[in-house]
Gaussian input, Z-matrix of N, CA and C with variables (Angstrom, degrees):
# hf/3-21g

backbone

0 1
 N
 C     1     B1
 C     2     B2     1     A1
 N     3     B3     2     A2     1     D1
 C     4     B4     3     A3     2     D2
 C     5     B5     4     A4     3     D3
 N     6     B6     5     A5     4     D4
 C     7     B7     6     A6     5     D5
 C     8     B8     7     A7     6     D6
 N     9     B9     8     A8     7     D7
 C    10    B10     9     A9     8     D8
 C    11    B11    10    A10     9     D9
 N    12    B12    11    A11    10    D10
 C    13    B13    12    A12    11    D11
 C    14    B14    13    A13    12    D12
 N    15    B15    14    A14    13    D13
 C    16    B16    15    A15    14    D14
 C    17    B17    16    A16    15    D15
 N    18    B18    17    A17    16    D16
 C    19    B19    18    A18    17    D17
 C    20    B20    19    A19    18    D18
 N    21    B21    20    A20    19    D19
 C    22    B22    21    A21    20    D20
 C    23    B23    22    A22    21    D21
 N    24    B24    23    A23    22    D22
 C    25    B25    24    A24    23    D23
 C    26    B26    25    A25    24    D24
 N    27    B27    26    A26    25    D25
 C    28    B28    27    A27    26    D26
 C    29    B29    28    A28    27    D27
 N    30    B30    29    A29    28    D28
 C    31    B31    30    A30    29    D29
 C    32    B32    31    A31    30    D30
 N    33    B33    32    A32    31    D31
 C    34    B34    33    A33    32    D32
 C    35    B35    34    A34    33    D33
 N    36    B36    35    A35    34    D34
 C    37    B37    36    A36    35    D35
 C    38    B38    37    A37    36    D36
 N    39    B39    38    A38    37    D37
 C    40    B40    39    A39    38    D38
 C    41    B41    40    A40    39    D39
 N    42    B42    41    A41    40    D40
 C    43    B43    42    A42    41    D41
 C    44    B44    43    A43    42    D42
 N    45    B45    44    A44    43    D43
 C    46    B46    45    A45    44    D44
 C    47    B47    46    A46    45    D45
 N    48    B48    47    A47    46    D46
 C    49    B49    48    A48    47    D47
 C    50    B50    49    A49    48    D48
 N    51    B51    50    A50    49    D49
 C    52    B52    51    A51    50    D50
 C    53    B53    52    A52    51    D51
 N    54    B54    53    A53    52    D52
 C    55    B55    54    A54    53    D53
 C    56    B56    55    A55    54    D54
 N    57    B57    56    A56    55    D55
 C    58    B58    57    A57    56    D56
 C    59    B59    58    A58    57    D57
 N    60    B60    59    A59    58    D58
 C    61    B61    60    A60    59    D59
 C    62    B62    61    A61    60    D60
 N    63    B63    62    A62    61    D61
 C    64    B64    63    A63    62    D62
 C    65    B65    64    A64    63    D63
 N    66    B66    65    A65    64    D64
 C    67    B67    66    A66    65    D65
 C    68    B68    67    A67    66    D66
 N    69    B69    68    A68    67    D67
 C    70    B70    69    A69    68    D68
 C    71    B71    70    A70    69    D69
 N    72    B72    71    A71    70    D70
 C    73    B73    72    A72    71    D71
 C    74    B74    73    A73    72    D72
 N    75    B75    74    A74    73    D73
 C    76    B76    75    A75    74    D74
 C    77    B77    76    A76    75    D75
 N    78    B78    77    A77    76    D76
 C    79    B79    78    A78    77    D77
 C    80    B80    79    A79    78    D78
 N    81    B81    80    A80    79    D79
 C    82    B82    81    A81    80    D80
 C    83    B83    82    A82    81    D81
 N    84    B84    83    A83    82    D82
 C    85    B85    84    A84    83    D83
 C    86    B86    85    A85    84    D84
 N    87    B87    86    A86    85    D85
 C    88    B88    87    A87    86    D86
 C    89    B89    88    A88    87    D87
 N    90    B90    89    A89    88    D88
 C    91    B91    90    A90    89    D89
 C    92    B92    91    A91    90    D90
 N    93    B93    92    A92    91    D91
 C    94    B94    93    A93    92    D92
 C    95    B95    94    A94    93    D93
 N    96    B96    95    A95    94    D94
 C    97    B97    96    A96    95    D95
 C    98    B98    97    A97    96    D96
 N    99    B99    98    A98    97    D97
 C   100   B100    99    A99    98    D98
 C   101   B101   100   A100    99    D99
 N   102   B102   101   A101   100   D100
 C   103   B103   102   A102   101   D101
 C   104   B104   103   A103   102   D102
 N   105   B105   104   A104   103   D103
 C   106   B106   105   A105   104   D104
 C   107   B107   106   A106   105   D105
 N   108   B108   107   A107   106   D106
 C   109   B109   108   A108   107   D107
 C   110   B110   109   A109   108   D108
 N   111   B111   110   A110   109   D109
 C   112   B112   111   A111   110   D110
 C   113   B113   112   A112   111   D111
 N   114   B114   113   A113   112   D112
 C   115   B115   114   A114   113   D113
 C   116   B116   115   A115   114   D114
 N   117   B117   116   A116   115   D115
 C   118   B118   117   A117   116   D116
 C   119   B119   118   A118   117   D117
 N   120   B120   119   A119   118   D118
 C   121   B121   120   A120   119   D119
 C   122   B122   121   A121   120   D120
 N   123   B123   122   A122   121   D121
 C   124   B124   123   A123   122   D122
 C   125   B125   124   A124   123   D123
 N   126   B126   125   A125   124   D124
 C   127   B127   126   A126   125   D125
 C   128   B128   127   A127   126   D126
 N   129   B129   128   A128   127   D127
 C   130   B130   129   A129   128   D128
 C   131   B131   130   A130   129   D129
 N   132   B132   131   A131   130   D130
 C   133   B133   132   A132   131   D131
 C   134   B134   133   A133   132   D132
 N   135   B135   134   A134   133   D133
 C   136   B136   135   A135   134   D134
 C   137   B137   136   A136   135   D135
 N   138   B138   137   A137   136   D136
 C   139   B139   138   A138   137   D137
 C   140   B140   139   A139   138   D138
 N   141   B141   140   A140   139   D139
 C   142   B142   141   A141   140   D140
 C   143   B143   142   A142   141   D141
 N   144   B144   143   A143   142   D142
 C   145   B145   144   A144   143   D143
 C   146   B146   145   A145   144   D144
 N   147   B147   146   A146   145   D145
 C   148   B148   147   A147   146   D146
 C   149   B149   148   A148   147   D147
 N   150   B150   149   A149   148   D148
 C   151   B151   150   A150   149   D149
 C   152   B152   151   A151   150   D150
 N   153   B153   152   A152   151   D151
 C   154   B154   153   A153   152   D152
 C   155   B155   154   A154   153   D153
 N   156   B156   155   A155   154   D154
 C   157   B157   156   A156   155   D155
 C   158   B158   157   A157   156   D156
 N   159   B159   158   A158   157   D157
 C   160   B160   159   A159   158   D158
 C   161   B161   160   A160   159   D159
 N   162   B162   161   A161   160   D160
 C   163   B163   162   A162   161   D161
 C   164   B164   163   A163   162   D162
 N   165   B165   164   A164   163   D163
 C   166   B166   165   A165   164   D164
 C   167   B167   166   A166   165   D165
 N   168   B168   167   A167   166   D166
 C   169   B169   168   A168   167   D167
 C   170   B170   169   A169   168   D168
 N   171   B171   170   A170   169   D169
 C   172   B172   171   A171   170   D170
 C   173   B173   172   A172   171   D171
 N   174   B174   173   A173   172   D172
 C   175   B175   174   A174   173   D173
 C   176   B176   175   A175   174   D174
 N   177   B177   176   A176   175   D175
 C   178   B178   177   A177   176   D176
 C   179   B179   178   A178   177   D177
 N   180   B180   179   A179   178   D178
 C   181   B181   180   A180   179   D179
 C   182   B182   181   A181   180   D180
 N   183   B183   182   A182   181   D181
 C   184   B184   183   A183   182   D182
 C   185   B185   184   A184   183   D183
 N   186   B186   185   A185   184   D184
 C   187   B187   186   A186   185   D185
 C   188   B188   187   A187   186   D186
 N   189   B189   188   A188   187   D187
 C   190   B190   189   A189   188   D188
 C   191   B191   190   A190   189   D189
 N   192   B192   191   A191   190   D190
 C   193   B193   192   A192   191   D191
 C   194   B194   193   A193   192   D192
 N   195   B195   194   A194   193   D193
 C   196   B196   195   A195   194   D194
 C   197   B197   196   A196   195   D195
 N   198   B198   197   A197   196   D196
 C   199   B199   198   A198   197   D197
 C   200   B200   199   A199   198   D198
 N   201   B201   200   A200   199   D199
 C   202   B202   201   A201   200   D200
 C   203   B203   202   A202   201   D201
 N   204   B204   203   A203   202   D202
 C   205   B205   204   A204   203   D203
 C   206   B206   205   A205   204   D204
 N   207   B207   206   A206   205   D205
 C   208   B208   207   A207   206   D206
 C   209   B209   208   A208   207   D207
 N   210   B210   209   A209   208   D208
 C   211   B211   210   A210   209   D209
 C   212   B212   211   A211   210   D210
 N   213   B213   212   A212   211   D211
 C   214   B214   213   A213   212   D212
 C   215   B215   214   A214   213   D213
 N   216   B216   215   A215   214   D214
 C   217   B217   216   A216   215   D215
 C   218   B218   217   A217   216   D216
 N   219   B219   218   A218   217   D217
 C   220   B220   219   A219   218   D218
 C   221   B221   220   A220   219   D219
 N   222   B222   221   A221   220   D220
 C   223   B223   222   A222   221   D221
 C   224   B224   223   A223   222   D222
 N   225   B225   224   A224   223   D223
 C   226   B226   225   A225   224   D224
 C   227   B227   226   A226   225   D225
 N   228   B228   227   A227   226   D226
 C   229   B229   228   A228   227   D227
 C   230   B230   229   A229   228   D228
 N   231   B231   230   A230   229   D229
 C   232   B232   231   A231   230   D230
 C   233   B233   232   A232   231   D231
 N   234   B234   233   A233   232   D232
 C   235   B235   234   A234   233   D233
 C   236   B236   235   A235   234   D234
 N   237   B237   236   A236   235   D235
 C   238   B238   237   A237   236   D236
 C   239   B239   238   A238   237   D237
 N   240   B240   239   A239   238   D238
 C   241   B241   240   A240   239   D239
 C   242   B242   241   A241   240   D240
 N   243   B243   242   A242   241   D241
 C   244   B244   243   A243   242   D242
 C   245   B245   244   A244   243   D243
 N   246   B246   245   A245   244   D244
 C   247   B247   246   A246   245   D245
 C   248   B248   247   A247   246   D246
 N   249   B249   248   A248   247   D247
 C   250   B250   249   A249   248   D248
 C   251   B251   250   A250   249   D249
 N   252   B252   251   A251   250   D250
 C   253   B253   252   A252   251   D251
 C   254   B254   253   A253   252   D252

   B1=1.4476
   B2=1.4764
   B3=1.3401
   B4=1.4761
   B5=1.5644
   B6=1.3590
   B7=1.5145
   B8=1.5565
   B9=1.3341
   B10=1.4890
   B11=1.5606
   B12=1.4365
   B13=1.5043
   B14=1.5101
   B15=1.2706
   B16=1.4236
   B17=1.5201
   B18=1.2524
   B19=1.4424
   B20=1.5458
   B21=1.2790
   B22=1.5144
   B23=1.4332
   B24=1.3634
   B25=1.4312
   B26=1.5179
   B27=1.3189
   B28=1.4532
   B29=1.4748
   B30=1.3180
   B31=1.5122
   B32=1.4575
   B33=1.2856
   B34=1.4801
   B35=1.5441
   B36=1.1930
   B37=1.5610
   B38=1.6041
   B39=1.4119
   B40=1.4376
   B41=1.5543
   B42=1.2965
   B43=1.4643
   B44=1.5708
   B45=1.3650
   B46=1.4925
   B47=1.5221
   B48=1.3642
   B49=1.4789
   B50=1.5513
   B51=1.3082
   B52=1.4348
   B53=1.5098
   B54=1.3368
   B55=1.4714
   B56=1.6209
   B57=1.3147
   B58=1.5191
   B59=1.4656
   B60=1.2519
   B61=1.4753
   B62=1.5341
   B63=1.3641
   B64=1.4545
   B65=1.4758
   B66=1.2646
   B67=1.4801
   B68=1.5520
   B69=1.3598
   B70=1.4421
   B71=1.6140
   B72=1.3533
   B73=1.4629
   B74=1.5458
   B75=1.3067
   B76=1.4847
   B77=1.4532
   B78=1.3468
   B79=1.4916
   B80=1.5884
   B81=1.2844
   B82=1.5333
   B83=1.5462
   B84=1.2414
   B85=1.5389
   B86=1.4320
   B87=1.2908
   B88=1.5532
   B89=1.5447
   B90=1.3429
   B91=1.3962
   B92=1.6568
   B93=1.2537
   B94=1.4601
   B95=1.6011
   B96=1.2885
   B97=1.5094
   B98=1.5532
   B99=1.2398
   B100=1.4387
   B101=1.5328
   B102=1.3164
   B103=1.5115
   B104=1.6042
   B105=1.2206
   B106=1.5673
   B107=1.5371
   B108=1.3473
   B109=1.4096
   B110=1.5282
   B111=1.2272
   B112=1.4970
   B113=1.4622
   B114=1.3991
   B115=1.5041
   B116=1.5721
   B117=1.3207
   B118=1.4610
   B119=1.5987
   B120=1.3220
   B121=1.4838
   B122=1.5149
   B123=1.3527
   B124=1.4922
   B125=1.5218
   B126=1.3482
   B127=1.3405
   B128=1.5270
   B129=1.2199
   B130=1.5227
   B131=1.4356
   B132=1.3475
   B133=1.4951
   B134=1.5666
   B135=1.3446
   B136=1.5739
   B137=1.5880
   B138=1.2322
   B139=1.5646
   B140=1.4833
   B141=1.2954
   B142=1.4908
   B143=1.3937
   B144=1.3867
   B145=1.6234
   B146=1.4643
   B147=1.2297
   B148=1.4842
   B149=1.4797
   B150=1.3474
   B151=1.3759
   B152=1.5857
   B153=1.2038
   B154=1.5651
   B155=1.5239
   B156=1.2969
   B157=1.4341
   B158=1.5512
   B159=1.3875
   B160=1.3812
   B161=1.5010
   B162=1.2563
   B163=1.4699
   B164=1.6138
   B165=1.3306
   B166=1.4350
   B167=1.4875
   B168=1.3895
   B169=1.4013
   B170=1.5485
   B171=1.2550
   B172=1.4849
   B173=1.4816
   B174=1.3951
   B175=1.3858
   B176=1.5884
   B177=1.2052
   B178=1.4883
   B179=1.5835
   B180=1.4234
   B181=1.3919
   B182=1.5744
   B183=1.3100
   B184=1.4822
   B185=1.5600
   B186=1.3371
   B187=1.4651
   B188=1.5126
   B189=1.2224
   B190=1.4391
   B191=1.4528
   B192=1.2729
   B193=1.4104
   B194=1.5175
   B195=1.3023
   B196=1.4173
   B197=1.5311
   B198=1.3269
   B199=1.4185
   B200=1.5035
   B201=1.2749
   B202=1.4607
   B203=1.5214
   B204=1.3357
   B205=1.4238
   B206=1.5101
   B207=1.3380
   B208=1.4479
   B209=1.4724
   B210=1.2970
   B211=1.4515
   B212=1.5339
   B213=1.3017
   B214=1.5297
   B215=1.5400
   B216=1.3474
   B217=1.4713
   B218=1.5445
   B219=1.2978
   B220=1.4706
   B221=1.5207
   B222=1.2795
   B223=1.4416
   B224=1.5550
   B225=1.3997
   B226=1.4895
   B227=1.5455
   B228=1.2635
   B229=1.4591
   B230=1.5428
   B231=1.3585
   B232=1.5214
   B233=1.5288
   B234=1.2126
   B235=1.4644
   B236=1.6012
   B237=1.3086
   B238=1.4822
   B239=1.3886
   B240=1.3745
   B241=1.4625
   B242=1.4563
   B243=1.3044
   B244=1.5962
   B245=1.4267
   B246=1.3754
   B247=1.5288
   B248=1.4386
   B249=1.3227
   B250=1.3761
   B251=1.4981
   B252=1.3115
   B253=1.4556
   B254=1.4934
   A1=112.84
   A2=111.49
   A3=119.41
   A4=110.41
   A5=113.77
   A6=113.86
   A7=110.92
   A8=118.34
   A9=118.22
   A10=110.36
   A11=111.50
   A12=115.25
   A13=111.18
   A14=120.58
   A15=124.65
   A16=114.00
   A17=114.69
   A18=118.57
   A19=109.42
   A20=116.40
   A21=113.40
   A22=117.86
   A23=119.25
   A24=128.40
   A25=112.41
   A26=119.07
   A27=121.40
   A28=114.06
   A29=120.67
   A30=120.41
   A31=111.59
   A32=116.13
   A33=130.13
   A34=106.88
   A35=118.31
   A36=122.52
   A37=111.44
   A38=110.15
   A39=118.86
   A40=111.61
   A41=115.55
   A42=123.77
   A43=110.24
   A44=116.62
   A45=117.25
   A46=110.79
   A47=119.27
   A48=118.24
   A49=107.82
   A50=115.63
   A51=123.98
   A52=111.89
   A53=114.04
   A54=117.30
   A55=112.77
   A56=110.72
   A57=116.59
   A58=117.47
   A59=117.08
   A60=124.99
   A61=107.06
   A62=112.03
   A63=120.43
   A64=109.81
   A65=118.93
   A66=124.56
   A67=105.69
   A68=118.98
   A69=125.45
   A70=111.43
   A71=111.97
   A72=116.27
   A73=111.36
   A74=114.74
   A75=123.62
   A76=120.07
   A77=112.84
   A78=117.89
   A79=114.59
   A80=115.33
   A81=116.53
   A82=106.95
   A83=121.56
   A84=118.03
   A85=114.64
   A86=117.81
   A87=124.76
   A88=106.49
   A89=122.44
   A90=123.79
   A91=106.16
   A92=118.93
   A93=121.97
   A94=107.15
   A95=118.35
   A96=118.57
   A97=111.09
   A98=119.14
   A99=117.94
   A100=110.66
   A101=118.04
   A102=119.80
   A103=107.47
   A104=117.21
   A105=119.32
   A106=101.23
   A107=123.28
   A108=122.43
   A109=113.99
   A110=114.95
   A111=115.67
   A112=118.12
   A113=111.50
   A114=119.08
   A115=113.80
   A116=116.11
   A117=123.94
   A118=109.64
   A119=119.58
   A120=125.24
   A121=104.84
   A122=118.27
   A123=122.58
   A124=114.50
   A125=123.06
   A126=122.86
   A127=118.77
   A128=117.44
   A129=125.58
   A130=109.73
   A131=115.63
   A132=123.09
   A133=102.77
   A134=109.82
   A135=116.48
   A136=112.11
   A137=111.94
   A138=119.27
   A139=105.66
   A140=119.70
   A141=121.67
   A142=104.60
   A143=115.13
   A144=118.31
   A145=112.50
   A146=118.66
   A147=121.63
   A148=115.82
   A149=116.06
   A150=125.72
   A151=111.68
   A152=116.68
   A153=118.86
   A154=107.80
   A155=115.98
   A156=120.83
   A157=105.97
   A158=123.87
   A159=121.32
   A160=106.84
   A161=125.14
   A162=124.03
   A163=108.10
   A164=113.50
   A165=119.52
   A166=107.78
   A167=116.27
   A168=117.70
   A169=112.26
   A170=123.21
   A171=126.36
   A172=110.25
   A173=116.97
   A174=121.94
   A175=108.89
   A176=117.38
   A177=120.48
   A178=117.08
   A179=111.57
   A180=117.92
   A181=113.47
   A182=111.96
   A183=120.66
   A184=108.93
   A185=118.66
   A186=123.23
   A187=108.47
   A188=122.65
   A189=129.54
   A190=116.62
   A191=120.70
   A192=124.68
   A193=112.92
   A194=116.92
   A195=116.38
   A196=111.57
   A197=115.12
   A198=115.53
   A199=114.83
   A200=124.30
   A201=122.59
   A202=112.69
   A203=119.95
   A204=123.57
   A205=114.61
   A206=116.97
   A207=117.82
   A208=107.08
   A209=125.25
   A210=129.42
   A211=108.11
   A212=113.05
   A213=124.37
   A214=102.33
   A215=115.68
   A216=124.66
   A217=106.79
   A218=117.40
   A219=122.12
   A220=106.76
   A221=117.59
   A222=124.44
   A223=112.50
   A224=113.65
   A225=118.26
   A226=110.37
   A227=114.93
   A228=119.20
   A229=108.94
   A230=119.42
   A231=123.55
   A232=106.03
   A233=124.63
   A234=120.77
   A235=110.65
   A236=116.04
   A237=117.97
   A238=113.41
   A239=122.57
   A240=125.42
   A241=116.80
   A242=120.08
   A243=120.41
   A244=113.10
   A245=120.44
   A246=122.38
   A247=108.48
   A248=121.46
   A249=127.63
   A250=113.95
   A251=114.99
   A252=120.95
   A253=113.90
   D1=149.57
   D2=-175.71
   D3=-59.38
   D4=-43.54
   D5=-174.87
   D6=-63.53
   D7=-36.56
   D8=178.17
   D9=-62.80
   D10=-41.15
   D11=178.67
   D12=-63.92
   D13=-39.09
   D14=177.77
   D15=-62.10
   D16=-44.97
   D17=179.15
   D18=-70.84
   D19=-43.41
   D20=176.10
   D21=-63.74
   D22=-31.90
   D23=178.36
   D24=-77.43
   D25=-51.24
   D26=-174.40
   D27=-108.56
   D28=-12.61
   D29=179.68
   D30=78.57
   D31=148.08
   D32=179.09
   D33=-60.71
   D34=-47.49
   D35=-178.27
   D36=-52.24
   D37=-49.66
   D38=-177.36
   D39=-65.22
   D40=-45.22
   D41=-177.31
   D42=-69.01
   D43=-25.63
   D44=179.78
   D45=-91.60
   D46=-0.57
   D47=-178.08
   D48=-67.76
   D49=159.13
   D50=174.95
   D51=53.59
   D52=-123.64
   D53=-176.93
   D54=-93.40
   D55=6.68
   D56=-177.32
   D57=85.45
   D58=-144.77
   D59=-179.30
   D60=-95.30
   D61=141.48
   D62=170.29
   D63=-107.48
   D64=111.15
   D65=-171.51
   D66=-101.97
   D67=89.07
   D68=-179.39
   D69=-82.13
   D70=135.61
   D71=-177.03
   D72=57.82
   D73=41.14
   D74=-177.24
   D75=-79.14
   D76=7.34
   D77=174.85
   D78=48.53
   D79=-119.56
   D80=-176.27
   D81=-77.17
   D82=-13.77
   D83=-178.76
   D84=95.70
   D85=20.05
   D86=-175.68
   D87=-63.03
   D88=-42.53
   D89=-174.18
   D90=-73.80
   D91=-41.58
   D92=-179.22
   D93=-68.20
   D94=-40.41
   D95=173.73
   D96=-62.74
   D97=-46.53
   D98=-177.13
   D99=-65.19
   D100=-43.29
   D101=-178.85
   D102=-59.84
   D103=-38.64
   D104=-161.04
   D105=-91.25
   D106=-43.44
   D107=-169.65
   D108=-103.93
   D109=-17.51
   D110=169.32
   D111=-96.02
   D112=-45.67
   D113=-175.60
   D114=-98.81
   D115=-4.00
   D116=171.80
   D117=66.76
   D118=32.69
   D119=169.41
   D120=-70.15
   D121=125.85
   D122=-171.68
   D123=-62.84
   D124=-32.22
   D125=177.27
   D126=-150.68
   D127=145.41
   D128=-178.25
   D129=-149.98
   D130=121.16
   D131=-172.69
   D132=-105.29
   D133=117.12
   D134=175.99
   D135=-91.94
   D136=129.75
   D137=177.73
   D138=-124.85
   D139=118.14
   D140=173.72
   D141=-144.30
   D142=137.60
   D143=179.43
   D144=-69.29
   D145=-25.32
   D146=179.36
   D147=-75.91
   D148=-31.91
   D149=-176.55
   D150=105.64
   D151=174.22
   D152=-174.45
   D153=-150.27
   D154=123.49
   D155=174.56
   D156=-74.65
   D157=-27.40
   D158=178.77
   D159=-75.60
   D160=-24.21
   D161=173.74
   D162=-64.02
   D163=-37.77
   D164=178.04
   D165=-62.16
   D166=-44.54
   D167=-179.09
   D168=-64.96
   D169=-42.21
   D170=172.83
   D171=-51.93
   D172=-49.63
   D173=-175.33
   D174=-60.43
   D175=-53.01
   D176=179.43
   D177=-60.53
   D178=-36.98
   D179=175.60
   D180=-66.84
   D181=-39.47
   D182=-175.82
   D183=-72.33
   D184=-29.84
   D185=-173.88
   D186=-104.34
   D187=10.53
   D188=173.61
   D189=67.76
   D190=20.05
   D191=172.78
   D192=-66.58
   D193=130.97
   D194=-177.26
   D195=-70.18
   D196=141.59
   D197=-175.12
   D198=-69.09
   D199=-34.12
   D200=174.18
   D201=-59.17
   D202=-34.11
   D203=179.07
   D204=-60.38
   D205=-28.79
   D206=-173.87
   D207=-117.18
   D208=9.37
   D209=-178.88
   D210=-62.73
   D211=-38.06
   D212=-173.45
   D213=-61.94
   D214=-53.57
   D215=-175.89
   D216=-59.42
   D217=-38.75
   D218=-172.60
   D219=-70.26
   D220=-45.07
   D221=-179.85
   D222=-63.40
   D223=-37.96
   D224=175.89
   D225=-66.82
   D226=-40.85
   D227=-174.22
   D228=-67.52
   D229=-41.20
   D230=174.88
   D231=-64.30
   D232=-36.71
   D233=-175.31
   D234=-85.01
   D235=-6.22
   D236=174.58
   D237=-65.37
   D238=114.72
   D239=178.18
   D240=-55.98
   D241=-18.16
   D242=175.40
   D243=-82.15
   D244=-10.06
   D245=178.43
   D246=-84.13
   D247=130.25
   D248=173.63
   D249=-121.02
   D250=123.74
   D251=-177.58
   D252=-121.07

């Protein structure tokens, strides 16, 4: 996986410096998720023109919003025909 290669090549300390990793066109956020929650990189910013439901998950987890409270929104977002994943 790319996250493992990045950590092996650059190290967690280097990837965590400054604002962390900038994940451009990151799609669902798999790389950012792996870096932050598997490899403990302190920050990863996900930018994707389509949007990301995983970014919403990160936001709610970081701000302490209970997952059941936004589960309805998440399910509506996934059922929205305008969303493409």
